[in-house]
N, CA, C and O of each residue as an XYZ file, in Angstrom:
256
protein
N      97.857    124.877    121.881
C      98.775    123.831    121.526
C      98.611    122.605    122.435
O      99.286    121.593    122.248
N      97.721    122.706    123.407
C      97.484    121.576    124.303
C      96.913    120.380    123.557
O      97.144    119.236    123.950
N      96.163    120.634    122.476
C      95.620    119.527    121.683
C      96.720    118.629    121.161
O      96.582    117.405    121.162
N      97.800    119.223    120.721
C      98.888    118.430    120.146
C      99.616    117.628    121.221
O     100.127    116.542    120.948
N      99.663    118.158    122.438
C     100.363    117.462    123.513
C      99.495    116.346    124.099
O      99.953    115.211    124.232
N      98.241    116.665    124.449
C      97.401    115.699    125.140
C      96.774    114.649    124.226
O      96.545    113.518    124.655
N      96.499    115.002    122.994
C      95.826    114.074    122.090
C      96.687    113.648    120.903
O      96.188    112.992    119.989
N      97.931    113.998    120.900
C      98.881    113.629    119.852
C      98.364    113.990    118.457
O      98.459    113.192    117.525
N      97.821    115.189    118.325
C      97.354    115.677    117.032
C      98.461    116.466    116.351
O      99.356    116.984    117.019
N      98.406    116.560    115.034
C      99.410    117.363    114.326
C      99.320    118.841    114.737
O      98.248    119.320    115.107
N     100.418    119.537    114.671
C     100.482    120.942    115.077
C      99.537    121.807    114.249
O      99.029    122.811    114.749
N      99.291    121.437    112.990
C      98.436    122.264    112.134
C      97.002    122.313    112.660
O      96.282    123.271    112.379
N      96.573    121.305    113.414
C      95.225    121.317    113.975
C      95.116    122.444    115.006
O      94.139    123.192    115.009
N      96.104    122.562    115.867
C      96.104    123.639    116.858
C      96.209    125.006    116.187
O      95.524    125.951    116.577
N      97.057    125.100    115.192
C      97.217    126.370    114.472
C      95.907    126.751    113.783
O      95.516    127.918    113.794
N      95.229    125.769    113.182
C      93.952    126.048    112.512
C      92.921    126.553    113.501
O      92.194    127.497    113.192
N      92.832    125.956    114.684
C      91.883    126.422    115.687
C      92.185    127.844    116.126
O      91.272    128.651    116.293
N      93.457    128.154    116.313
C      93.826    129.504    116.723
C      93.471    130.510    115.627
O      92.891    131.557    115.915
N      93.807    130.206    114.391
C      93.520    131.118    113.278
C      92.023    131.310    113.100
O      91.559    132.439    112.940
N      91.259    130.220    113.125
C      89.807    130.323    112.978
C      89.177    131.064    114.154
O      88.234    131.832    113.966
N      89.683    130.843    115.352
C      89.147    131.530    116.521
C      89.411    133.032    116.459
O      88.538    133.834    116.789
N      90.597    133.403    116.041
C      90.914    134.830    115.897
C      90.045    135.457    114.809
O      89.561    136.576    114.976
N      89.845    134.753    113.709
C      88.985    135.255    112.642
C      87.549    135.417    113.098
O      86.909    136.420    112.781
N      87.037    134.457    113.830
C      85.668    134.524    114.336
C      85.531    135.657    115.349
O      84.547    136.396    115.326
N      86.508    135.795    116.232
C      86.498    136.878    117.211
C      86.487    138.230    116.498
O      85.756    139.140    116.890
N      87.294    138.353    115.459
C      87.364    139.595    114.687
C      86.029    139.897    114.014
O      85.586    141.045    113.996
N      85.390    138.871    113.463
C      84.090    139.072    112.817
C      83.053    139.556    113.828
O      82.261    140.449    113.526
N      83.053    138.973    115.022
C      82.132    139.427    116.069
C      82.429    140.863    116.472
O      81.509    141.649    116.698
N      83.715    141.211    116.564
C      84.090    142.580    116.938
C      83.663    143.580    115.868
O      83.171    144.660    116.194
N      83.844    143.233    114.603
C      83.417    144.106    113.501
C      81.906    144.282    113.536
O      81.403    145.388    113.340
N      81.175    143.187    113.785
C      79.717    143.254    113.849
C      79.264    144.135    115.009
O      78.355    144.950    114.853
N      79.886    143.977    116.152
C      79.515    144.785    117.314
C      79.803    146.257    117.059
O      78.994    147.112    117.418
N      80.926    146.563    116.452
C      81.265    147.940    116.129
C      80.257    148.541    115.155
O      79.846    149.691    115.305
N      79.862    147.749    114.152
C      78.873    148.222    113.186
C      77.521    148.441    113.848
O      76.795    149.365    113.479
N      77.174    147.609    114.816
C      75.905    147.771    115.524
C      75.887    149.075    116.317
O      74.864    149.755    116.383
N      77.010    149.412    116.907
C      77.091    150.636    117.712
C      77.064    151.877    116.825
O      76.426    152.874    117.164
N      77.758    151.812    115.688
C      77.864    152.992    114.824
C      76.785    153.066    113.750
O      76.691    154.060    113.031
N      75.971    152.017    113.639
C      74.912    152.016    112.629
C      75.386    151.634    111.241
O      74.715    151.940    110.256
N      76.524    150.973    111.144
C      77.072    150.581    109.839
C      76.547    149.233    109.376
O      75.631    148.667    109.973
N      77.150    148.720    108.285
C      76.770    147.422    107.747
C      77.215    146.332    108.701
O      78.365    146.307    109.140
N      76.293    145.423    109.021
C      76.573    144.365    109.985
C      76.939    143.065    109.285
O      76.602    142.846    108.122
N      77.624    142.225    110.008
C      77.954    140.883    109.532
C      76.706    140.025    109.737
O      76.088    140.066    110.800
N      76.339    139.250    108.719
C      75.125    138.450    108.831
C      75.288    137.370    109.912
O      76.379    136.851    110.149
N      74.170    137.063    110.545
C      74.197    136.043    111.582
C      74.599    134.688    110.996
O      75.287    133.901    111.648
N      74.168    134.426    109.773
C      74.538    133.167    109.112
C      76.053    133.057    108.956
O      76.621    131.981    109.147
N      76.703    134.154    108.615
C      78.161    134.142    108.459
C      78.850    133.926    109.809
O      79.818    133.170    109.900
N      78.352    134.588    110.853
C      78.936    134.410    112.184
C      78.794    132.960    112.642
O      79.736    132.377    113.180
N      77.615    132.384    112.427
C      77.395    130.995    112.820
C      78.245    130.039    111.994
O      78.749    129.046    112.519
N      78.407    130.328    110.711
C      79.237    129.481    109.850
C      80.693    129.507    110.303
O      81.361    128.473    110.310
N      81.181    130.671    110.675
C      82.561    130.766    111.173
C      82.742    129.936    112.441
O      83.753    129.256    112.612
N      81.753    130.000    113.323
C      81.818    129.189    114.529
C      81.746    127.706    114.228
O      82.426    126.902    114.866
N      80.922    127.342    113.257
C      80.725    125.943    112.913
C      81.978    125.313    112.311
O      82.260    124.143    112.571
N      82.725    126.059    111.520
C      83.910    125.471    110.883
C      85.118    125.406    111.815
O      86.178    124.922    111.419
N      84.969    125.889    113.047
C      86.060    125.730    114.004
C      86.412    126.969    114.793
O      87.279    126.914    115.666
N      85.767    128.078    114.513
C      86.112    129.302    115.227
C      85.289    129.538    116.479
O      85.286    130.644    117.020
N      84.588    128.507    116.949
C      83.694    128.684    118.082
C      84.383    129.173    119.361
O      83.746    129.906    120.118
N      85.650    128.814    119.657
C      86.248    129.381    120.871
C      86.339    130.911    120.822
O      86.083    131.577    121.825
N      86.699    131.464    119.673
C      86.750    132.918    119.532
C      85.376    133.539    119.604
O      85.220    134.629    120.155
N      84.366    132.865    119.055
C      82.992    133.351    119.128
C      82.481    133.385    120.548
O      81.797    134.331    120.940
N      82.800    132.373    121.322
C      82.369    132.342    122.714
C      83.030    133.461    123.508
O      82.375    134.129    124.309
N      84.304    133.663    123.292
C      85.018    134.739    123.997
C      84.476    136.094    123.594
O      84.320    136.972    124.442
N      84.184    136.283    122.314
C      83.676    137.565    121.832
C      82.295    137.881    122.378
O      81.952    139.052    122.546
N      81.504    136.869    122.654
C      80.165    137.097    123.175
C      80.172    137.515    124.634
O      79.174    138.051    125.116
N      81.227    137.295    125.329
C      81.300    137.629    126.755
C      81.608    139.072    126.978
O      81.704    139.513    128.123
């Protein structure tokens, strides 16, 4: 929510970043779980697309 305070952006921008970040983090977690268990993996193109549309903070956290 710091975006709305420091840059005077609408609250929906902060909410969108949080939602997209959680979704991207979840996709990375599902992919990692599938890699460990040998299941169907999430395509790299889909992971990159999620990061590109705004979920990159969750993707960065998930990679750590």
